[in-house]
N, CA, C and O atoms as a GROMACS GRO file, in nm:
protein
  616
    1UNK      N    1  -1.314   2.960   1.365
    1UNK     CA    2  -1.283   2.834   1.400
    1UNK      C    3  -1.251   2.759   1.279
    1UNK      O    4  -1.314   2.773   1.174
    2UNK      N    5  -1.158   2.682   1.294
    2UNK     CA    6  -1.108   2.592   1.172
    2UNK      C    7  -1.215   2.500   1.134
    2UNK      O    8  -1.304   2.470   1.214
    3UNK      N    9  -1.208   2.453   1.010
    3UNK     CA   10  -1.300   2.371   0.959
    3UNK      C   11  -1.232   2.261   0.896
    3UNK      O   12  -1.156   2.288   0.802
    4UNK      N   13  -1.247   2.133   0.938
    4UNK     CA   14  -1.193   2.006   0.881
    4UNK      C   15  -1.283   1.927   0.805
    4UNK      O   16  -1.399   1.911   0.844
    5UNK      N   17  -1.234   1.871   0.685
    5UNK     CA   18  -1.325   1.820   0.607
    5UNK      C   19  -1.284   1.651   0.603
    5UNK      O   20  -1.168   1.614   0.584
    6UNK      N   21  -1.385   1.568   0.623
    6UNK     CA   22  -1.374   1.430   0.609
    6UNK      C   23  -1.425   1.365   0.489
    6UNK      O   24  -1.545   1.358   0.464
    7UNK      N   25  -1.326   1.313   0.408
    7UNK     CA   26  -1.367   1.250   0.285
    7UNK      C   27  -1.363   1.098   0.299
    7UNK      O   28  -1.253   1.042   0.297
    8UNK      N   29  -1.470   1.032   0.312
    8UNK     CA   30  -1.445   0.873   0.344
    8UNK      C   31  -1.536   0.801   0.235
    8UNK      O   32  -1.614   0.864   0.164
    9UNK      N   33  -1.517   0.661   0.228
    9UNK     CA   34  -1.596   0.604   0.140
    9UNK      C   35  -1.680   0.495   0.182
    9UNK      O   36  -1.665   0.447   0.294
   10UNK      N   37  -1.769   0.451   0.102
   10UNK     CA   38  -1.878   0.342   0.132
   10UNK      C   39  -1.816   0.188   0.109
   10UNK      O   40  -1.860   0.083   0.155
   11UNK      N   41  -1.698   0.211   0.021
   11UNK     CA   42  -1.628   0.078  -0.009
   11UNK      C   43  -1.557   0.029   0.120
   11UNK      O   44  -1.534  -0.091   0.128
   12UNK      N   45  -1.520   0.114   0.224
   12UNK     CA   46  -1.441   0.071   0.337
   12UNK      C   47  -1.535  -0.021   0.434
   12UNK      O   48  -1.655  -0.004   0.455
   13UNK      N   49  -1.461  -0.111   0.480
   13UNK     CA   50  -1.511  -0.213   0.567
   13UNK      C   51  -1.538  -0.162   0.713
   13UNK      O   52  -1.600  -0.232   0.793
   14UNK      N   53  -1.488  -0.031   0.745
   14UNK     CA   54  -1.497   0.013   0.882
   14UNK      C   55  -1.532   0.146   0.861
   14UNK      O   56  -1.500   0.202   0.756
   15UNK      N   57  -1.602   0.210   0.961
   15UNK     CA   58  -1.647   0.348   0.938
   15UNK      C   59  -1.546   0.442   0.997
   15UNK      O   60  -1.561   0.486   1.111
   16UNK      N   61  -1.443   0.472   0.922
   16UNK     CA   62  -1.315   0.552   0.948
   16UNK      C   63  -1.364   0.701   0.968
   16UNK      O   64  -1.309   0.775   1.050
   17UNK      N   65  -1.472   0.742   0.888
   17UNK     CA   66  -1.518   0.860   0.905
   17UNK      C   67  -1.563   0.890   1.046
   17UNK      O   68  -1.517   0.985   1.110
   18UNK      N   69  -1.652   0.810   1.095
   18UNK     CA   70  -1.707   0.816   1.242
   18UNK      C   71  -1.582   0.834   1.325
   18UNK      O   72  -1.578   0.935   1.396
   19UNK      N   73  -1.480   0.751   1.327
   19UNK     CA   74  -1.363   0.747   1.410
   19UNK      C   75  -1.278   0.884   1.401
   19UNK      O   76  -1.225   0.931   1.502
   20UNK      N   77  -1.269   0.937   1.289
   20UNK     CA   78  -1.186   1.067   1.262
   20UNK      C   79  -1.265   1.178   1.335
   20UNK      O   80  -1.213   1.266   1.403
   21UNK      N   81  -1.404   1.161   1.313
   21UNK     CA   82  -1.482   1.276   1.366
   21UNK      C   83  -1.472   1.274   1.520
   21UNK      O   84  -1.450   1.378   1.583
   22UNK      N   85  -1.489   1.151   1.579
   22UNK     CA   86  -1.483   1.137   1.728
   22UNK      C   87  -1.348   1.192   1.785
   22UNK      O   88  -1.349   1.261   1.887
   23UNK      N   89  -1.232   1.162   1.719
   23UNK     CA   90  -1.096   1.198   1.749
   23UNK      C   91  -1.080   1.340   1.730
   23UNK      O   92  -1.025   1.408   1.817
   24UNK      N   93  -1.120   1.388   1.630
   24UNK     CA   94  -1.128   1.552   1.620
   24UNK      C   95  -1.187   1.621   1.725
   24UNK      O   96  -1.131   1.716   1.780
   25UNK      N   97  -1.311   1.574   1.763
   25UNK     CA   98  -1.393   1.634   1.868
   25UNK      C   99  -1.331   1.622   1.984
   25UNK      O  100  -1.346   1.716   2.061
   26UNK      N  101  -1.251   1.513   2.027
   26UNK     CA  102  -1.179   1.494   2.153
   26UNK      C  103  -1.087   1.600   2.173
   26UNK      O  104  -1.073   1.655   2.282
   27UNK      N  105  -1.007   1.639   2.045
   27UNK     CA  106  -0.887   1.710   2.064
   27UNK      C  107  -0.894   1.851   2.042
   27UNK      O  108  -0.796   1.919   2.070
   28UNK      N  109  -1.011   1.912   1.989
   28UNK     CA  110  -1.009   2.058   1.961
   28UNK      C  111  -1.160   2.079   1.917
   28UNK      O  112  -1.233   1.987   1.882
   29UNK      N  113  -1.195   2.205   1.922
   29UNK     CA  114  -1.313   2.273   1.894
   29UNK      C  115  -1.307   2.297   1.754
   29UNK      O  116  -1.253   2.404   1.726
   30UNK      N  117  -1.351   2.222   1.647
   30UNK     CA  118  -1.330   2.247   1.507
   30UNK      C  119  -1.485   2.214   1.457
   30UNK      O  120  -1.563   2.140   1.518
   31UNK      N  121  -1.511   2.278   1.344
   31UNK     CA  122  -1.615   2.255   1.267
   31UNK      C  123  -1.579   2.142   1.184
   31UNK      O  124  -1.463   2.133   1.146
   32UNK      N  125  -1.674   2.042   1.146
   32UNK     CA  126  -1.652   1.919   1.063
   32UNK      C  127  -1.744   1.920   0.934
   32UNK      O  128  -1.863   1.952   0.933
   33UNK      N  129  -1.679   1.885   0.841
   33UNK     CA  130  -1.779   1.862   0.720
   33UNK      C  131  -1.741   1.722   0.654
   33UNK      O  132  -1.628   1.692   0.614
   34UNK      N  133  -1.848   1.644   0.651
   34UNK     CA  134  -1.834   1.506   0.603
   34UNK      C  135  -1.882   1.486   0.452
   34UNK      O  136  -1.985   1.539   0.411
   35UNK      N  137  -1.809   1.413   0.378
   35UNK     CA  138  -1.844   1.389   0.223
   35UNK      C  139  -1.819   1.246   0.202
   35UNK      O  140  -1.700   1.216   0.194
   36UNK      N  141  -1.896   1.159   0.192
   36UNK     CA  142  -1.879   1.024   0.179
   36UNK      C  143  -1.910   0.985   0.024
   36UNK      O  144  -2.015   1.021  -0.030
   37UNK      N  145  -1.825   0.918  -0.035
   37UNK     CA  146  -1.826   0.881  -0.180
   37UNK      C  147  -1.810   0.727  -0.200
   37UNK      O  148  -1.783   0.658  -0.102
   38UNK      N  149  -1.825   0.676  -0.313
   38UNK     CA  150  -1.821   0.532  -0.338
   38UNK      C  151  -1.702   0.462  -0.300
   38UNK      O  152  -1.697   0.370  -0.219
   39UNK      N  153  -1.599   0.515  -0.367
   39UNK     CA  154  -1.459   0.427  -0.344
   39UNK      C  155  -1.338   0.542  -0.343
   39UNK      O  156  -1.359   0.663  -0.346
   40UNK      N  157  -1.214   0.484  -0.339
   40UNK     CA  158  -1.102   0.557  -0.304
   40UNK      C  159  -1.068   0.639  -0.432
   40UNK      O  160  -0.993   0.734  -0.410
   41UNK      N  161  -1.100   0.626  -0.544
   41UNK     CA  162  -1.073   0.697  -0.654
   41UNK      C  163  -1.161   0.826  -0.676
   41UNK      O  164  -1.142   0.912  -0.762
   42UNK      N  165  -1.267   0.824  -0.576
   42UNK     CA  166  -1.345   0.943  -0.573
   42UNK      C  167  -1.316   1.036  -0.466
   42UNK      O  168  -1.383   1.138  -0.450
   43UNK      N  169  -1.202   1.000  -0.383
   43UNK     CA  170  -1.159   1.086  -0.281
   43UNK      C  171  -1.090   1.212  -0.315
   43UNK      O  172  -1.097   1.309  -0.240
   44UNK      N  173  -1.022   1.214  -0.427
   44UNK     CA  174  -0.955   1.336  -0.473
   44UNK      C  175  -1.058   1.440  -0.485
   44UNK      O  176  -1.058   1.540  -0.414
   45UNK      N  177  -1.146   1.413  -0.576
   45UNK     CA  178  -1.241   1.519  -0.604
   45UNK      C  179  -1.340   1.568  -0.484
   45UNK      O  180  -1.388   1.681  -0.474
   46UNK      N  181  -1.362   1.456  -0.394
   46UNK     CA  182  -1.437   1.498  -0.273
   46UNK      C  183  -1.357   1.581  -0.163
   46UNK      O  184  -1.407   1.663  -0.086
   47UNK      N  185  -1.226   1.545  -0.170
   47UNK     CA  186  -1.143   1.649  -0.105
   47UNK      C  187  -1.122   1.774  -0.143
   47UNK      O  188  -1.116   1.867  -0.062
   48UNK      N  189  -1.108   1.789  -0.282
   48UNK     CA  190  -1.110   1.920  -0.347
   48UNK      C  191  -1.246   2.006  -0.316
   48UNK      O  192  -1.243   2.125  -0.286
   49UNK      N  193  -1.350   1.939  -0.326
   49UNK     CA  194  -1.478   2.006  -0.316
   49UNK      C  195  -1.489   2.050  -0.169
   49UNK      O  196  -1.541   2.158  -0.141
   50UNK      N  197  -1.444   1.974  -0.080
   50UNK     CA  198  -1.456   2.002   0.051
   50UNK      C  199  -1.381   2.137   0.075
   50UNK      O  200  -1.431   2.227   0.142
   51UNK      N  201  -1.257   2.147   0.016
   51UNK     CA  202  -1.186   2.255   0.041
   51UNK      C  203  -1.230   2.387  -0.047
   51UNK      O  204  -1.208   2.499  -0.002
   52UNK      N  205  -1.291   2.370  -0.169
   52UNK     CA  206  -1.322   2.479  -0.254
   52UNK      C  207  -1.461   2.520  -0.240
   52UNK      O  208  -1.492   2.639  -0.246
   53UNK      N  209  -1.556   2.419  -0.220
   53UNK     CA  210  -1.684   2.456  -0.213
   53UNK      C  211  -1.735   2.473  -0.076
   53UNK      O  212  -1.816   2.562  -0.048
   54UNK      N  213  -1.688   2.386   0.015
   54UNK     CA  214  -1.737   2.373   0.154
   54UNK      C  215  -1.648   2.461   0.251
   54UNK      O  216  -1.686   2.480   0.366
   55UNK      N  217  -1.536   2.512   0.207
   55UNK     CA  218  -1.441   2.590   0.299
   55UNK      C  219  -1.373   2.548   0.407
   55UNK      O  220  -1.354   2.613   0.510
   56UNK      N  221  -1.326   2.412   0.378
   56UNK     CA  222  -1.251   2.332   0.473
   56UNK      C  223  -1.097   2.383   0.463
   56UNK      O  224  -1.040   2.411   0.357
   57UNK      N  225  -1.039   2.390   0.593
   57UNK     CA  226  -0.895   2.445   0.600
   57UNK      C  227  -0.814   2.316   0.568
   57UNK      O  228  -0.717   2.338   0.496
   58UNK      N  229  -0.828   2.211   0.597
   58UNK     CA  230  -0.764   2.080   0.582
   58UNK      C  231  -0.869   1.966   0.558
   58UNK      O  232  -0.985   1.978   0.597
   59UNK      N  233  -0.825   1.861   0.497
   59UNK     CA  234  -0.903   1.747   0.470
   59UNK      C  235  -0.831   1.619   0.503
   59UNK      O  236  -0.712   1.605   0.472
   60UNK      N  237  -0.904   1.521   0.568
   60UNK     CA  238  -0.849   1.392   0.583
   60UNK      C  239  -0.920   1.305   0.500
   60UNK      O  240  -1.043   1.298   0.513
   61UNK      N  241  -0.854   1.230   0.405
   61UNK     CA  242  -0.911   1.157   0.312
   61UNK      C  243  -0.901   0.990   0.352
   61UNK      O  244  -0.791   0.934   0.354
   62UNK      N  245  -1.011   0.928   0.381
   62UNK     CA  246  -1.002   0.800   0.432
   62UNK      C  247  -1.049   0.690   0.342
   62UNK      O  248  -1.156   0.698   0.282
   63UNK      N  249  -0.968   0.583   0.333
   63UNK     CA  250  -1.007   0.484   0.234
   63UNK      C  251  -0.950   0.338   0.278
   63UNK      O  252  -0.851   0.324   0.351
   64UNK      N  253  -1.025   0.236   0.223
   64UNK     CA  254  -0.978   0.098   0.265
   64UNK      C  255  -0.979   0.026   0.118
   64UNK      O  256  -1.083  -0.022   0.072
   65UNK      N  257  -0.853   0.022   0.048
   65UNK     CA  258  -0.850  -0.046  -0.069
   65UNK      C  259  -0.849  -0.202  -0.026
   65UNK      O  260  -0.809  -0.241   0.084
   66UNK      N  261  -0.895  -0.276  -0.118
   66UNK     CA  262  -0.908  -0.422  -0.111
   66UNK      C  263  -0.774  -0.479  -0.146
   66UNK      O  264  -0.678  -0.416  -0.192
   67UNK      N  265  -0.780  -0.612  -0.115
   67UNK     CA  266  -0.637  -0.684  -0.135
   67UNK      C  267  -0.570  -0.721  -0.270
   67UNK      O  268  -0.451  -0.747  -0.290
   68UNK      N  269  -0.679  -0.717  -0.366
   68UNK     CA  270  -0.626  -0.744  -0.509
   68UNK      C  271  -0.524  -0.646  -0.569
   68UNK      O  272  -0.502  -0.535  -0.520
   69UNK      N  273  -0.460  -0.696  -0.683
   69UNK     CA  274  -0.376  -0.623  -0.751
   69UNK      C  275  -0.444  -0.500  -0.799
   69UNK      O  276  -0.387  -0.392  -0.787
   70UNK      N  277  -0.568  -0.508  -0.854
   70UNK     CA  278  -0.638  -0.387  -0.910
   70UNK      C  279  -0.673  -0.288  -0.810
   70UNK      O  280  -0.674  -0.167  -0.836
   71UNK      N  281  -0.704  -0.342  -0.684
   71UNK     CA  282  -0.724  -0.252  -0.569
   71UNK      C  283  -0.610  -0.153  -0.523
   71UNK      O  284  -0.632  -0.039  -0.482
   72UNK      N  285  -0.481  -0.212  -0.537
   72UNK     CA  286  -0.368  -0.152  -0.517
   72UNK      C  287  -0.338  -0.046  -0.628
   72UNK      O  288  -0.288   0.062  -0.596
   73UNK      N  289  -0.367  -0.076  -0.758
   73UNK     CA  290  -0.350   0.012  -0.857
   73UNK      C  291  -0.451   0.140  -0.838
   73UNK      O  292  -0.416   0.258  -0.851
   74UNK      N  293  -0.581   0.095  -0.805
   74UNK     CA  294  -0.666   0.203  -0.781
   74UNK      C  295  -0.633   0.288  -0.672
   74UNK      O  296  -0.657   0.409  -0.678
   75UNK      N  297  -0.573   0.228  -0.562
   75UNK     CA  298  -0.519   0.320  -0.470
   75UNK      C  299  -0.411   0.422  -0.490
   75UNK      O  300  -0.405   0.536  -0.442
   76UNK      N  301  -0.318   0.355  -0.578
   76UNK     CA  302  -0.212   0.438  -0.624
   76UNK      C  303  -0.279   0.557  -0.710
   76UNK      O  304  -0.242   0.673  -0.689
   77UNK      N  305  -0.367   0.533  -0.795
   77UNK     CA  306  -0.432   0.632  -0.867
   77UNK      C  307  -0.483   0.727  -0.779
   77UNK      O  308  -0.450   0.846  -0.788
   78UNK      N  309  -0.566   0.684  -0.689
   78UNK     CA  310  -0.637   0.794  -0.574
   78UNK      C  311  -0.523   0.868  -0.512
   78UNK      O  312  -0.544   0.987  -0.488
   79UNK      N  313  -0.413   0.822  -0.482
   79UNK     CA  314  -0.299   0.876  -0.406
   79UNK      C  315  -0.245   1.000  -0.501
   79UNK      O  316  -0.225   1.111  -0.453
   80UNK      N  317  -0.225   0.972  -0.626
   80UNK     CA  318  -0.174   1.067  -0.723
   80UNK      C  319  -0.295   1.174  -0.736
   80UNK      O  320  -0.269   1.294  -0.742
   81UNK      N  321  -0.412   1.132  -0.738
   81UNK     CA  322  -0.517   1.259  -0.748
   81UNK      C  323  -0.515   1.336  -0.614
   81UNK      O  324  -0.531   1.458  -0.616
   82UNK      N  325  -0.498   1.276  -0.507
   82UNK     CA  326  -0.497   1.352  -0.384
   82UNK      C  327  -0.388   1.433  -0.376
   82UNK      O  328  -0.401   1.541  -0.317
   83UNK      N  329  -0.271   1.400  -0.428
   83UNK     CA  330  -0.143   1.492  -0.429
   83UNK      C  331  -0.199   1.604  -0.530
   83UNK      O  332  -0.189   1.721  -0.494
   84UNK      N  333  -0.249   1.578  -0.639
   84UNK     CA  334  -0.271   1.685  -0.732
   84UNK      C  335  -0.369   1.778  -0.669
   84UNK      O  336  -0.354   1.900  -0.679
   85UNK      N  337  -0.478   1.718  -0.599
   85UNK     CA  338  -0.579   1.812  -0.531
   85UNK      C  339  -0.516   1.900  -0.426
   85UNK      O  340  -0.573   2.005  -0.393
   86UNK      N  341  -0.406   1.863  -0.372
   86UNK     CA  342  -0.326   1.935  -0.268
   86UNK      C  343  -0.266   2.044  -0.337
   86UNK      O  344  -0.268   2.159  -0.293
   87UNK      N  345  -0.208   2.009  -0.452
   87UNK     CA  346  -0.124   2.116  -0.520
   87UNK      C  347  -0.210   2.219  -0.583
   87UNK      O  348  -0.171   2.335  -0.597
   88UNK      N  349  -0.336   2.173  -0.623
   88UNK     CA  350  -0.419   2.268  -0.679
   88UNK      C  351  -0.496   2.380  -0.589
   88UNK      O  352  -0.542   2.488  -0.626
   89UNK      N  353  -0.497   2.325  -0.466
   89UNK     CA  354  -0.581   2.396  -0.348
   89UNK      C  355  -0.494   2.457  -0.255
   89UNK      O  356  -0.538   2.534  -0.170
   90UNK      N  357  -0.349   2.424  -0.264
   90UNK     CA  358  -0.249   2.460  -0.153
   90UNK      C  359  -0.291   2.442  -0.019
   90UNK      O  360  -0.259   2.522   0.069
   91UNK      N  361  -0.372   2.324   0.004
   91UNK     CA  362  -0.413   2.285   0.132
   91UNK      C  363  -0.369   2.129   0.148
   91UNK      O  364  -0.358   2.050   0.054
   92UNK      N  365  -0.348   2.104   0.278
   92UNK     CA  366  -0.308   1.961   0.326
   92UNK      C  367  -0.440   1.875   0.294
   92UNK      O  368  -0.552   1.922   0.314
   93UNK      N  369  -0.422   1.763   0.248
   93UNK     CA  370  -0.514   1.628   0.239
   93UNK      C  371  -0.447   1.526   0.306
   93UNK      O  372  -0.354   1.472   0.248
   94UNK      N  373  -0.478   1.489   0.416
   94UNK     CA  374  -0.406   1.371   0.492
   94UNK      C  375  -0.454   1.250   0.444
   94UNK      O  376  -0.567   1.216   0.481
   95UNK      N  377  -0.388   1.177   0.366
   95UNK     CA  378  -0.436   1.051   0.318
   95UNK      C  379  -0.430   0.946   0.416
   95UNK      O  380  -0.323   0.926   0.474
   96UNK      N  381  -0.538   0.870   0.444
   96UNK     CA  382  -0.528   0.755   0.551
   96UNK      C  383  -0.608   0.631   0.472
   96UNK      O  384  -0.730   0.611   0.466
   97UNK      N  385  -0.512   0.563   0.422
   97UNK     CA  386  -0.552   0.436   0.358
   97UNK      C  387  -0.524   0.305   0.458
   97UNK      O  388  -0.418   0.303   0.521
   98UNK      N  389  -0.598   0.219   0.470
   98UNK     CA  390  -0.575   0.088   0.526
   98UNK      C  391  -0.605  -0.017   0.424
   98UNK      O  392  -0.719  -0.036   0.382
   99UNK      N  393  -0.491  -0.092   0.383
   99UNK     CA  394  -0.534  -0.179   0.283
   99UNK      C  395  -0.576  -0.306   0.350
   99UNK      O  396  -0.520  -0.333   0.456
  100UNK      N  397  -0.669  -0.389   0.302
  100UNK     CA  398  -0.733  -0.496   0.363
  100UNK      C  399  -0.626  -0.604   0.390
  100UNK      O  400  -0.638  -0.682   0.485
  101UNK      N  401  -0.518  -0.608   0.305
  101UNK     CA  402  -0.416  -0.722   0.343
  101UNK      C  403  -0.288  -0.674   0.427
  101UNK      O  404  -0.179  -0.731   0.428
  102UNK      N  405  -0.324  -0.560   0.496
  102UNK     CA  406  -0.231  -0.528   0.598
  102UNK      C  407  -0.270  -0.615   0.730
  102UNK      O  408  -0.187  -0.639   0.818
  103UNK      N  409  -0.376  -0.649   0.734
  103UNK     CA  410  -0.419  -0.735   0.873
  103UNK      C  411  -0.450  -0.879   0.824
  103UNK      O  412  -0.476  -0.904   0.706
  104UNK      N  413  -0.444  -0.968   0.920
  104UNK     CA  414  -0.447  -1.113   0.909
  104UNK      C  415  -0.604  -1.159   0.910
  104UNK      O  416  -0.648  -1.254   0.846
  105UNK      N  417  -0.679  -1.074   0.995
  105UNK     CA  418  -0.833  -1.109   1.000
  105UNK      C  419  -0.910  -0.972   1.021
  105UNK      O  420  -0.857  -0.862   1.036
  106UNK      N  421  -1.039  -1.002   1.019
  106UNK     CA  422  -1.131  -0.872   1.030
  106UNK      C  423  -1.104  -0.797   1.161
  106UNK      O  424  -1.105  -0.674   1.160
  107UNK      N  425  -1.082  -0.864   1.270
  107UNK     CA  426  -1.076  -0.810   1.399
  107UNK      C  427  -0.946  -0.715   1.397
  107UNK      O  428  -0.943  -0.603   1.447
  108UNK      N  429  -0.853  -0.769   1.340
  108UNK     CA  430  -0.701  -0.686   1.333
  108UNK      C  431  -0.735  -0.573   1.216
  108UNK      O  432  -0.699  -0.457   1.235
  109UNK      N  433  -0.792  -0.604   1.119
  109UNK     CA  434  -0.832  -0.487   1.031
  109UNK      C  435  -0.904  -0.382   1.084
  109UNK      O  436  -0.868  -0.269   1.052
  110UNK      N  437  -1.000  -0.395   1.160
  110UNK     CA  438  -1.066  -0.307   1.232
  110UNK      C  439  -1.009  -0.223   1.335
  110UNK      O  440  -1.035  -0.104   1.352
  111UNK      N  441  -0.923  -0.300   1.407
  111UNK     CA  442  -0.814  -0.242   1.511
  111UNK      C  443  -0.719  -0.137   1.445
  111UNK      O  444  -0.694  -0.026   1.491
  112UNK      N  445  -0.670  -0.193   1.327
  112UNK     CA  446  -0.575  -0.110   1.250
  112UNK      C  447  -0.638   0.025   1.183
  112UNK      O  448  -0.579   0.132   1.174
  113UNK      N  449  -0.776  -0.004   1.138
  113UNK     CA  450  -0.836   0.108   1.096
  113UNK      C  451  -0.863   0.213   1.189
  113UNK      O  452  -0.840   0.331   1.163
  114UNK      N  453  -0.914   0.170   1.303
  114UNK     CA  454  -0.927   0.250   1.411
  114UNK      C  455  -0.812   0.334   1.456
  114UNK      O  456  -0.817   0.456   1.467
  115UNK      N  457  -0.702   0.257   1.483
  115UNK     CA  458  -0.559   0.327   1.538
  115UNK      C  459  -0.518   0.423   1.426
  115UNK      O  460  -0.518   0.543   1.454
  116UNK      N  461  -0.484   0.387   1.310
  116UNK     CA  462  -0.443   0.452   1.216
  116UNK      C  463  -0.532   0.592   1.189
  116UNK      O  464  -0.475   0.700   1.176
  117UNK      N  465  -0.662   0.580   1.183
  117UNK     CA  466  -0.747   0.698   1.172
  117UNK      C  467  -0.734   0.790   1.288
  117UNK      O  468  -0.732   0.911   1.265
  118UNK      N  469  -0.726   0.747   1.410
  118UNK     CA  470  -0.721   0.823   1.515
  118UNK      C  471  -0.576   0.906   1.517
  118UNK      O  472  -0.569   1.028   1.536
  119UNK      N  473  -0.469   0.826   1.496
  119UNK     CA  474  -0.340   0.895   1.496
  119UNK      C  475  -0.329   1.008   1.384
  119UNK      O  476  -0.261   1.110   1.402
  120UNK      N  477  -0.402   0.982   1.268
  120UNK     CA  478  -0.386   1.084   1.174
  120UNK      C  479  -0.480   1.192   1.192
  120UNK      O  480  -0.452   1.300   1.141
  121UNK      N  481  -0.590   1.177   1.259
  121UNK     CA  482  -0.677   1.276   1.306
  121UNK      C  483  -0.588   1.375   1.402
  121UNK      O  484  -0.600   1.497   1.400
  122UNK      N  485  -0.512   1.314   1.474
  122UNK     CA  486  -0.438   1.376   1.571
  122UNK      C  487  -0.332   1.483   1.504
  122UNK      O  488  -0.306   1.597   1.540
  123UNK      N  489  -0.278   1.406   1.391
  123UNK     CA  490  -0.188   1.480   1.298
  123UNK      C  491  -0.248   1.603   1.228
  123UNK      O  492  -0.185   1.705   1.199
  124UNK      N  493  -0.375   1.580   1.206
  124UNK     CA  494  -0.441   1.697   1.142
  124UNK      C  495  -0.454   1.815   1.240
  124UNK      O  496  -0.430   1.932   1.208
  125UNK      N  497  -0.493   1.776   1.362
  125UNK     CA  498  -0.489   1.877   1.460
  125UNK      C  499  -0.367   1.957   1.491
  125UNK      O  500  -0.366   2.076   1.522
  126UNK      N  501  -0.262   1.877   1.480
  126UNK     CA  502  -0.123   1.920   1.501
  126UNK      C  503  -0.089   2.020   1.378
  126UNK      O  504  -0.033   2.127   1.401
  127UNK      N  505  -0.123   1.983   1.250
  127UNK     CA  506  -0.096   2.068   1.150
  127UNK      C  507  -0.183   2.197   1.154
  127UNK      O  508  -0.141   2.300   1.101
  128UNK      N  509  -0.307   2.194   1.218
  128UNK     CA  510  -0.382   2.314   1.232
  128UNK      C  511  -0.344   2.401   1.333
  128UNK      O  512  -0.340   2.523   1.317
  129UNK      N  513  -0.314   2.339   1.444
  129UNK     CA  514  -0.275   2.428   1.566
  129UNK      C  515  -0.147   2.415   1.648
  129UNK      O  516  -0.123   2.481   1.749
  130UNK      N  517  -0.072   2.324   1.595
  130UNK     CA  518   0.060   2.297   1.678
  130UNK      C  519   0.158   2.239   1.564
  130UNK      O  520   0.188   2.119   1.569
  131UNK      N  521   0.205   2.314   1.471
  131UNK     CA  522   0.301   2.250   1.368
  131UNK      C  523   0.437   2.206   1.448
  131UNK      O  524   0.503   2.106   1.419
  132UNK      N  525   0.462   2.282   1.536
  132UNK     CA  526   0.587   2.246   1.603
  132UNK      C  527   0.605   2.124   1.651
  132UNK      O  528   0.713   2.065   1.642
  133UNK      N  529   0.497   2.073   1.708
  133UNK     CA  530   0.484   1.936   1.745
  133UNK      C  531   0.535   1.828   1.656
  133UNK      O  532   0.607   1.736   1.694
  134UNK      N  533   0.492   1.847   1.528
  134UNK     CA  534   0.529   1.756   1.409
  134UNK      C  535   0.685   1.783   1.395
  134UNK      O  536   0.754   1.687   1.359
  135UNK      N  537   0.739   1.890   1.416
  135UNK     CA  538   0.879   1.913   1.395
  135UNK      C  539   0.954   1.842   1.502
  135UNK      O  540   1.064   1.791   1.478
  136UNK      N  541   0.898   1.836   1.619
  136UNK     CA  542   0.974   1.746   1.723
  136UNK      C  543   0.954   1.612   1.702
  136UNK      O  544   1.021   1.538   1.773
  137UNK      N  545   0.878   1.562   1.620
  137UNK     CA  546   0.872   1.414   1.575
  137UNK      C  547   0.952   1.370   1.464
  137UNK      O  548   0.978   1.252   1.440
  138UNK      N  549   0.990   1.469   1.398
  138UNK     CA  550   1.061   1.459   1.270
  138UNK      C  551   1.186   1.346   1.306
  138UNK      O  552   1.252   1.361   1.409
  139UNK      N  553   1.211   1.234   1.214
  139UNK     CA  554   1.298   1.150   1.238
  139UNK      C  555   1.287   1.045   1.358
  139UNK      O  556   1.383   0.982   1.404
  140UNK      N  557   1.175   1.038   1.396
  140UNK     CA  558   1.146   0.947   1.500
  140UNK      C  559   1.084   0.820   1.482
  140UNK      O  560   1.058   0.743   1.575
  141UNK      N  561   1.057   0.795   1.343
  141UNK     CA  562   0.994   0.668   1.302
  141UNK      C  563   0.853   0.649   1.343
  141UNK      O  564   0.816   0.537   1.380
  142UNK      N  565   0.766   0.757   1.340
  142UNK     CA  566   0.630   0.737   1.367
  142UNK      C  567   0.556   0.654   1.276
  142UNK      O  568   0.568   0.680   1.157
  143UNK      N  569   0.472   0.546   1.314
  143UNK     CA  570   0.393   0.464   1.230
  143UNK      C  571   0.254   0.471   1.292
  143UNK      O  572   0.224   0.430   1.404
  144UNK      N  573   0.172   0.532   1.200
  144UNK     CA  574   0.034   0.544   1.235
  144UNK      C  575  -0.040   0.401   1.226
  144UNK      O  576  -0.044   0.343   1.118
  145UNK      N  577  -0.096   0.347   1.338
  145UNK     CA  578  -0.166   0.219   1.318
  145UNK      C  579  -0.081   0.107   1.373
  145UNK      O  580  -0.135   0.003   1.411
  146UNK      N  581   0.049   0.124   1.377
  146UNK     CA  582   0.146   0.030   1.429
  146UNK      C  583   0.233   0.082   1.523
  146UNK      O  584   0.226   0.202   1.547
  147UNK      N  585   0.325   0.004   1.589
  147UNK     CA  586   0.413   0.066   1.682
  147UNK      C  587   0.507   0.147   1.636
  147UNK      O  588   0.546   0.110   1.525
  148UNK      N  589   0.568   0.257   1.680
  148UNK     CA  590   0.663   0.349   1.596
  148UNK      C  591   0.786   0.261   1.613
  148UNK      O  592   0.804   0.183   1.706
  149UNK      N  593   0.866   0.283   1.510
  149UNK     CA  594   0.994   0.201   1.488
  149UNK      C  595   1.121   0.281   1.553
  149UNK      O  596   1.225   0.219   1.578
  150UNK      N  597   1.109   0.404   1.578
  150UNK     CA  598   1.213   0.473   1.646
  150UNK      C  599   1.312   0.514   1.530
  150UNK      O  600   1.321   0.460   1.419
  151UNK      N  601   1.384   0.617   1.579
  151UNK     CA  602   1.499   0.666   1.482
  151UNK      C  603   1.602   0.565   1.434
  151UNK      O  604   1.632   0.470   1.507
  152UNK      N  605   1.659   0.583   1.313
  152UNK     CA  606   1.777   0.493   1.286
  152UNK      C  607   1.904   0.545   1.365
  152UNK      O  608   1.917   0.664   1.391
  153UNK      N  609   1.983   0.463   1.397
  153UNK     CA  610   2.100   0.495   1.469
  153UNK      C  611   2.233   0.481   1.382
  153UNK      O  612   2.247   0.388   1.303
  154UNK      N  613   2.321   0.569   1.400
  154UNK     CA  614   2.460   0.551   1.330
  154UNK      C  615   2.544   0.471   1.404
  154UNK      O  616   2.657   0.446   1.363
   0.00000   0.00000   0.00000
């Protein structure tokens, strides 16, 4: 049975880990390992530990960077670390960040976090069990958490 790691943060203002677990359980029979860390810069090592120490086949890394410039810098650094962890482990780590300034208010922020997390959890299941489904979506302008934009036309 496939094992999915959930790396999430206490800094987030929405329980994205709970949402991811719910969506994964709806979509497939998988074992789940959750590892919660303080903030986004802790996600790379949490993801790597989930793979190397807890035997996860894939990880979804969930974070909610704040709206300030320093938060954006920290998110970028975390993204670089997540990429490095993927290369070091040869496993997918699906980064799911919801920046606080993507939404106009708290309600919209919660709805965005919910939708983006669920859609990426579905992508995790596709990567594990049906990669051809992602091939069929190539070039279709998929946007997790927002309406899809569709393909560009010539």
